[in-house]
C-alpha positions as CSV (number, residue, x, y, z in Angstrom):
1,X,-10.8,-24.7,30.6
2,X,-12.3,-21.8,32.6
3,X,-12.7,-18.4,31.0
4,X,-10.2,-16.9,33.4
5,X,-7.5,-19.4,32.5
6,X,-8.3,-18.8,28.8
7,X,-7.9,-15.1,29.2
8,X,-4.5,-15.5,30.8
9,X,-3.5,-18.1,28.2
10,X,-4.4,-15.7,25.4
11,X,-2.8,-12.8,27.2
12,X,0.5,-14.7,27.6
13,X,0.3,-15.9,24.0
14,X,-0.3,-12.3,22.8
15,X,2.6,-11.1,24.9
16,X,4.9,-13.7,23.4
17,X,3.7,-12.7,19.9
18,X,4.5,-9.1,20.5
19,X,7.7,-9.6,22.5
20,X,10.4,-10.4,19.9
21,X,13.7,-9.1,18.5
22,X,13.0,-5.3,18.4
23,X,11.3,-5.3,21.8
24,X,14.5,-6.5,23.4
25,X,17.2,-4.6,21.5
26,X,15.5,-1.2,21.0
27,X,14.5,0.0,24.5
28,X,18.0,-0.3,26.1
29,X,19.7,1.9,23.4
30,X,16.9,4.4,23.7
31,X,17.6,4.7,27.5
32,X,21.3,4.8,26.8
33,X,21.0,7.8,24.4
34,X,18.5,9.6,26.6
35,X,20.3,9.5,30.0
36,X,18.4,11.6,32.6
37,X,15.6,12.1,30.0
38,X,14.8,8.4,29.8
39,X,11.3,8.9,31.3
40,X,10.4,11.3,28.4
41,X,11.7,8.8,25.8
42,X,9.7,6.0,27.7
43,X,6.5,8.1,27.5
44,X,6.8,8.5,23.7
45,X,7.9,4.9,23.2
46,X,5.1,3.5,25.3
47,X,2.4,5.3,23.2
48,X,3.4,3.5,20.0
49,X,4.3,0.2,21.7
50,X,1.6,-0.3,24.3
51,X,-1.3,2.2,24.0
52,X,-1.8,2.0,20.2
53,X,-1.4,-1.8,20.2
54,X,-3.9,-2.1,23.0
55,X,-6.4,0.0,21.1
56,X,-5.9,-2.2,18.1
57,X,-6.9,-5.2,20.2
58,X,-9.9,-3.3,21.4
59,X,-10.7,-2.7,17.8
60,X,-10.6,-6.5,17.1
61,X,-12.8,-7.0,20.1
62,X,-15.3,-4.6,18.6
63,X,-15.1,-5.9,14.9
64,X,-14.5,-9.6,15.6
65,X,-13.4,-10.3,12.0
66,X,-10.1,-10.4,10.0
67,X,-7.8,-7.5,9.6
68,X,-9.8,-6.5,6.5
69,X,-12.5,-5.1,8.8
70,X,-10.1,-2.3,9.9
71,X,-10.2,-0.7,6.5
72,X,-13.5,-1.7,5.0
73,X,-15.2,1.6,5.9
74,X,-12.7,3.3,3.6
75,X,-13.5,0.7,0.9
76,X,-13.1,-3.1,0.5
77,X,-10.6,-2.6,-2.3
78,X,-8.5,-0.2,-0.1
79,X,-8.6,-2.6,2.8
80,X,-7.4,-5.6,0.7
81,X,-4.5,-3.6,-0.8
82,X,-3.6,-2.2,2.6
83,X,-3.6,-5.7,4.2
84,X,-1.5,-7.1,1.4
85,X,1.1,-4.3,1.7
86,X,1.2,-4.7,5.5
87,X,1.7,-8.5,5.2
88,X,4.5,-8.0,2.6
89,X,6.3,-5.7,5.0
90,X,5.8,-8.0,8.0
91,X,7.0,-11.1,6.1
92,X,10.0,-9.3,4.6
93,X,11.2,-7.4,7.7
94,X,10.2,-8.1,11.3
95,X,9.8,-11.9,10.9
96,X,13.3,-12.4,9.4
97,X,14.8,-9.9,11.9
98,X,14.0,-12.3,14.6
99,X,16.3,-14.9,13.0
100,X,19.1,-12.2,12.5
101,X,19.0,-11.1,16.1
102,X,19.0,-14.7,17.3
103,X,22.1,-15.3,15.2
104,X,24.0,-12.2,16.3
105,X,23.3,-12.6,20.0
106,X,22.8,-16.3,20.6
107,X,24.5,-18.3,17.8
108,X,27.5,-16.4,16.4
109,X,29.1,-15.6,19.8
110,X,29.0,-19.3,20.8
111,X,29.3,-21.3,17.6
112,X,30.6,-18.9,14.9
113,X,28.5,-20.4,12.1
114,X,27.3,-18.6,9.0
115,X,23.9,-16.7,9.4
116,X,22.3,-18.6,6.5
117,X,22.5,-21.9,8.6
118,X,20.9,-20.2,11.6
119,X,18.1,-18.9,9.4
120,X,17.6,-22.3,7.7
121,X,17.3,-24.2,11.0
122,X,15.4,-21.4,12.7
123,X,12.6,-21.1,10.1
124,X,12.4,-24.9,9.7
125,X,11.4,-25.1,13.4
126,X,9.0,-22.1,12.9
127,X,7.3,-24.0,10.1
128,X,6.9,-27.1,12.3
129,X,5.2,-25.0,15.0
130,X,3.0,-23.2,12.4
131,X,1.6,-26.4,10.8
132,X,0.7,-27.6,14.3
133,X,-1.3,-24.4,14.9
134,X,-3.5,-25.8,17.6
135,X,-0.6,-26.6,19.8
136,X,1.3,-23.4,19.1
137,X,-0.8,-21.1,21.3
138,X,-0.7,-23.5,24.2
139,X,3.0,-23.9,24.1
140,X,3.6,-20.1,23.7
141,X,1.2,-19.3,26.5
142,X,1.9,-22.0,29.0
143,X,5.6,-22.5,28.8
144,X,7.8,-20.1,26.8
145,X,6.2,-16.8,27.8
146,X,6.5,-17.2,31.6
147,X,10.1,-18.2,31.1
148,X,10.8,-15.1,29.0
149,X,9.1,-12.8,31.6
150,X,11.2,-14.2,34.4
151,X,14.4,-13.8,32.6
152,X,13.8,-10.2,31.6
153,X,12.5,-9.2,35.0
154,X,15.6,-10.6,36.6
155,X,17.9,-8.5,34.4
156,X,15.8,-5.3,35.0
157,X,15.4,-5.9,38.8
158,X,19.1,-6.5,39.4
159,X,20.1,-3.7,37.1
160,X,17.9,-1.1,38.8
161,X,18.9,-2.1,42.3
162,X,22.7,-2.2,41.6
163,X,23.1,0.8,39.3
164,X,25.9,3.0,40.5
165,X,27.4,4.5,37.2
166,X,26.7,8.2,36.7
167,X,24.5,8.9,33.7
168,X,26.0,10.8,30.7
169,X,24.1,13.7,29.2
170,X,21.3,12.9,26.7
171,X,22.0,12.9,23.0
172,X,18.4,13.3,21.9
173,X,17.1,16.9,21.2
174,X,13.5,15.8,21.3
175,X,13.4,12.7,23.5
176,X,9.6,12.3,23.5
177,X,9.4,12.3,19.7
178,X,12.5,10.1,19.3
179,X,10.9,7.5,21.6
180,X,7.6,7.8,19.8
181,X,9.1,7.2,16.3
182,X,11.5,4.4,17.6
183,X,8.4,2.6,18.7
184,X,7.6,2.1,15.0
185,X,10.5,-0.3,14.8
186,X,8.9,-2.7,17.3
187,X,5.9,-3.2,14.8
188,X,3.7,-3.5,17.9
189,X,0.8,-1.5,16.4
190,X,0.9,-3.6,13.3
191,X,1.3,-6.8,15.4
192,X,-1.9,-5.8,17.3
193,X,-3.9,-5.7,14.1
194,X,-2.4,-8.9,12.8
195,X,-2.4,-11.1,15.9
196,X,-5.7,-10.1,17.3
197,X,-7.1,-12.1,14.4
198,X,-5.4,-15.2,15.8
199,X,-7.4,-14.9,19.0
200,X,-10.6,-14.3,17.0
201,X,-10.1,-17.4,14.9
202,X,-9.3,-19.5,18.0
203,X,-12.4,-18.3,19.8
204,X,-14.6,-18.9,16.7
205,X,-13.6,-22.5,16.7
206,X,-15.7,-22.8,19.8
207,X,-19.5,-22.3,19.7
208,X,-19.8,-21.6,23.4
209,X,-18.9,-17.9,23.3
210,X,-21.3,-15.1,22.4
211,X,-20.2,-11.8,20.8
212,X,-20.1,-10.1,24.1
213,X,-18.1,-12.8,25.8
214,X,-15.5,-12.9,23.0
215,X,-15.3,-9.1,23.2
216,X,-14.5,-9.4,27.0
217,X,-11.9,-12.1,26.5
218,X,-10.1,-10.3,23.8
219,X,-10.0,-7.0,25.7
220,X,-8.8,-8.5,28.9
221,X,-6.2,-10.7,27.2
222,X,-4.9,-7.6,25.4
223,X,-4.7,-5.7,28.6
224,X,-2.6,-8.4,30.2
225,X,-0.2,-8.5,27.3
226,X,0.2,-4.7,27.1
227,X,0.7,-4.5,30.9
228,X,3.6,-6.9,30.6
229,X,5.1,-5.0,27.7
230,X,4.7,-1.7,29.7
231,X,6.6,-3.0,32.6
232,X,9.4,-4.6,30.6
233,X,9.8,-1.7,28.1
234,X,10.0,0.9,31.0
235,X,12.6,-1.3,32.8
236,X,14.8,-1.9,29.8
237,X,14.8,1.8,29.0
238,X,15.6,2.7,32.6
239,X,18.6,0.3,32.9
240,X,19.9,1.5,29.5
241,X,19.9,5.0,30.9
242,X,21.3,4.1,34.4
243,X,24.3,2.3,32.8
244,X,25.0,4.6,29.8
245,X,28.3,5.8,31.4
246,X,29.6,2.2,31.4
247,X,29.7,1.7,27.7
248,X,31.4,3.4,24.6
249,X,29.4,5.9,22.7
250,X,29.3,3.8,19.5
251,X,28.0,0.6,21.0
252,X,25.5,-1.3,18.9
253,X,22.0,-2.4,20.1
254,X,22.9,-6.1,20.4
255,X,26.2,-5.4,22.2
256,X,24.5,-3.1,24.7
257,X,22.0,-5.7,25.6
258,X,24.7,-8.3,26.0
259,X,26.8,-5.9,28.1
260,X,23.8,-5.1,30.4
261,X,23.1,-8.7,30.9
262,X,26.8,-9.3,31.8
263,X,26.9,-6.4,34.2
264,X,23.7,-7.4,36.0
265,X,24.1,-11.2,36.0
266,X,27.9,-11.7,35.9
267,X,29.7,-14.1,33.6
268,X,26.5,-16.2,33.1
269,X,24.7,-13.1,31.7
270,X,25.7,-13.6,28.1
271,X,24.4,-17.2,28.1
272,X,21.3,-16.1,29.9
273,X,20.5,-13.4,27.4
274,X,21.2,-15.7,24.5
275,X,18.5,-18.1,25.7
276,X,16.2,-15.2,26.3
277,X,16.7,-13.7,22.8
278,X,16.3,-17.1,21.1
279,X,13.0,-17.8,22.9
280,X,11.5,-14.3,22.5
281,X,12.4,-14.1,18.8
282,X,11.2,-17.6,18.0
283,X,7.8,-17.0,19.7
284,X,7.3,-13.9,17.7
285,X,8.2,-15.5,14.4
286,X,5.7,-18.3,15.1
287,X,3.0,-15.9,16.0
288,X,3.6,-13.7,12.9
289,X,3.6,-16.7,10.5
290,X,0.4,-18.2,12.1
291,X,-1.3,-14.8,11.8
292,X,-0.5,-14.3,8.1
293,X,-1.3,-17.9,7.2
294,X,-4.7,-17.6,9.0
295,X,-5.5,-14.4,7.1
296,X,-4.9,-15.9,3.7
297,X,-6.6,-19.1,4.6
298,X,-9.7,-17.2,5.6
299,X,-9.5,-15.0,2.5
300,X,-9.5,-18.1,0.3
301,X,-12.7,-19.6,1.8
302,X,-10.8,-21.6,4.6
303,X,-8.7,-23.5,2.1
304,X,-6.1,-25.2,4.4
305,X,-3.7,-25.6,1.4
306,X,-3.5,-21.8,1.3
307,X,-2.5,-21.9,5.0
308,X,0.4,-24.3,4.2
309,X,1.6,-22.4,1.1
310,X,1.5,-19.1,2.9
311,X,3.6,-20.6,5.8
312,X,6.1,-22.0,3.3
313,X,6.5,-18.6,1.6
314,X,6.9,-16.8,4.9
315,X,9.5,-19.2,6.1
316,X,11.5,-19.2,2.8
317,X,11.5,-15.4,2.9
318,X,12.7,-15.5,6.5
319,X,15.6,-17.8,5.6
320,X,16.8,-15.4,2.9
321,X,16.3,-12.0,4.6
322,X,17.2,-13.4,8.1
323,X,20.7,-14.1,6.9
324,X,21.3,-10.3,6.6
325,X,22.8,-8.2,9.5
326,X,20.3,-6.8,12.0
327,X,21.4,-3.2,11.4
328,X,20.7,-3.5,7.7
329,X,17.2,-5.0,8.2
330,X,16.4,-2.1,10.6
331,X,17.6,0.5,8.1
332,X,15.6,-1.1,5.3
333,X,12.5,-1.0,7.6
334,X,12.5,2.8,8.2
335,X,10.9,4.0,4.9
336,X,8.4,1.2,4.9
337,X,7.3,2.0,8.5
338,X,7.0,5.7,7.7
339,X,4.6,4.7,4.9
340,X,2.4,2.2,6.7
341,X,2.4,3.3,10.3
342,X,0.5,6.6,10.1
343,X,-2.4,4.9,8.2
344,X,-2.3,2.0,10.6
345,X,-2.6,4.3,13.6
346,X,-5.5,6.2,12.1
347,X,-7.4,3.0,11.2
348,X,-6.9,1.7,14.8
349,X,-8.1,5.0,16.4
350,X,-11.1,5.3,14.1
351,X,-12.2,1.7,14.7
352,X,-12.4,2.1,18.5
353,X,-14.4,5.3,18.3
354,X,-18.2,5.3,18.5
355,X,-20.0,4.8,15.1
356,X,-21.5,8.3,15.1
357,X,-18.0,9.8,15.1
358,X,-16.4,7.5,12.6
359,X,-18.7,6.8,9.7
360,X,-17.5,5.8,6.2
361,X,-17.2,9.5,5.1
362,X,-14.9,10.3,8.1
363,X,-12.9,7.2,7.5
364,X,-12.3,8.1,3.8
365,X,-11.3,11.7,4.4
366,X,-9.2,11.2,7.5
367,X,-7.2,8.3,5.9
368,X,-6.7,10.3,2.7
369,X,-5.4,13.3,4.6
370,X,-3.1,11.1,6.7
371,X,-1.7,9.4,3.5
372,X,-1.1,12.7,1.7
373,X,0.6,14.5,4.6
374,X,2.8,11.5,5.5
375,X,4.2,11.4,1.9
376,X,7.2,13.8,2.7
377,X,8.2,11.5,5.6
378,X,8.4,8.6,3.2
379,X,10.0,10.4,0.2
380,X,12.9,11.8,2.2
381,X,14.5,8.4,2.1
382,X,14.5,8.3,-1.7
383,X,15.1,11.9,-2.9
384,X,17.3,14.8,-1.8
385,X,15.7,16.1,1.4
386,X,16.4,19.7,0.2
387,X,13.8,19.1,-2.6
388,X,11.0,18.6,-0.1
389,X,12.3,21.0,2.6
390,X,9.9,23.8,1.6
391,X,7.0,21.4,1.9
392,X,8.2,20.1,5.3
393,X,8.7,23.7,6.5
394,X,5.1,24.5,5.6
395,X,3.5,21.4,7.3
396,X,3.3,21.6,11.1
397,X,5.3,18.9,12.9
398,X,6.8,17.6,9.6
399,X,10.3,18.3,10.9
400,X,9.6,15.6,13.5
401,X,8.2,13.1,10.9
402,X,4.7,13.7,12.3
403,X,3.3,16.0,9.7
404,X,0.2,13.9,9.3
405,X,-1.0,14.3,12.9
406,X,-2.6,17.8,12.8
407,X,-4.1,17.5,9.3
408,X,-5.8,14.2,10.3
409,X,-7.1,15.7,13.5
410,X,-8.4,18.8,11.7
411,X,-10.1,16.8,9.0
412,X,-11.7,14.6,11.6
413,X,-13.1,17.5,13.6
414,X,-14.3,19.5,10.5
415,X,-15.9,16.4,8.9
416,X,-17.8,15.5,12.0
417,X,-18.8,19.2,12.5
418,X,-20.1,19.4,8.9
419,X,-22.0,16.1,9.3
420,X,-23.5,17.2,12.6
421,X,-24.8,20.6,11.3
422,X,-26.1,19.0,8.1
423,X,-28.1,16.4,10.1
424,X,-29.3,19.1,12.4
425,X,-30.6,21.3,9.5
426,X,-32.6,18.4,8.1
C-alpha cells in the first residue's frame, strides 16, 4: 500500500471514529435554535469539534506514544489518573450513547423493540469487530466511511438548495459560546486524544516508517478527517437553521434530524437516515472500544488478554447504559464534560507548543490553574448555584462556563515571562 493510500485510509478511519451519535444529532438543533445567527454558533462549535481535535492529532504526531504522553510533563501519576478518568467517562457515556441513538432513530420506529435488545445485539457486533482489530480499520476506512459521507452530503446539499422556509428568530443569547460549549457533547477533543493512539499503534506494527514519516502520515490523516467534519458540521447547522420555521419549538434532537431527512429526501428520508445513524454510531463505538483496549493492553506490557478483557468490559457497560434514553445520557454527560474538557483542551494546546514555551513547570502551573478555575462550572450541577454565585461573579467569563480560560492564559504568560527573565539573569 502506498503512503498516499495509507494516509487516506487512516483519514477516513479517523473520520469514522469521530463521526458518531452526537455528531449527527447535535448540529441540526444548534442551527435550529440559532436561526440567522447560525454562522456564529458554527464558529464556536467548530473550534471545539474540529480545531482542538486536529491539534490533538498533531500532538500525537509530535509525541508518538500513548495518551499517557499528554500528561506526563505534569507528572506520570497525574497522567495515569487523568487517562483512567477519561476512559471511564468515554466507556460510560459516548460509547453507549451510540447504541441509544441507533435504537431511537433506526430500530424503535421500524421494529418497536425494547432498547435492551438493541444494545445487546449492537455491542455483540461491536465486540466481534474489536477482537478482529486488524480488519476493523480497513472496513471502517474503505467501505463504511465513504457511504456515511455520501449519505450526509446528500441531505445537506438537497436541504440547502431547496430551503424556502423563513427562519425564526434565534433563541441563543450568546450563540458563539453556546456553540463552543455544545461542542463538548461531541467528545471530539477527547476522541482525538484517544484515537490518535490507534494510528500510532497501527504504524508501529510496521518497521518501514521513520519518526518523521509517521509524523507526516498522522498529521495529514488528521487534516483529512477534520476537513470532512468541518464540511458536515457546517452543513448540518445550516440546514437546521434554514428549516427552523418548519418544526415545533419543543422538537427533540432525534426528531429534528428525522424531520430534516424527510423534508429533503421525501418519504424515503426516514429509512435513509436510519441507515446513516446506524453506520455512523457503529463505527464510532468500534473505534472507541479499540482505542481503549489498545491503551490498557499497552499499559500492561502488551498482554493481549488485557485487550480482550477491556473490550468485554466496554461492551457490557455499553449494553447496560445504552438501554437508557438519549436525552438522559446527554444530561448525565454535562457535569463530567465540564470537569474533564478544560484540562483536556489545555493538555492538547501545551503539547503542540514548542518545548521552550511548555516545559514541565509551565505544564504543572497552567493545568493546576485550569482545574481550580473550572471547579465552579462542575460544582453548579451538584449544589445550589446561588452558593457559588459570588465566586462566579468574581471570575471573568465564569458566567459562560469559561472561567478557566483567562486564568490559564495569564498563568501561561507569567510563568514563561518569569522563566525567561530568570534564564537571562543567569
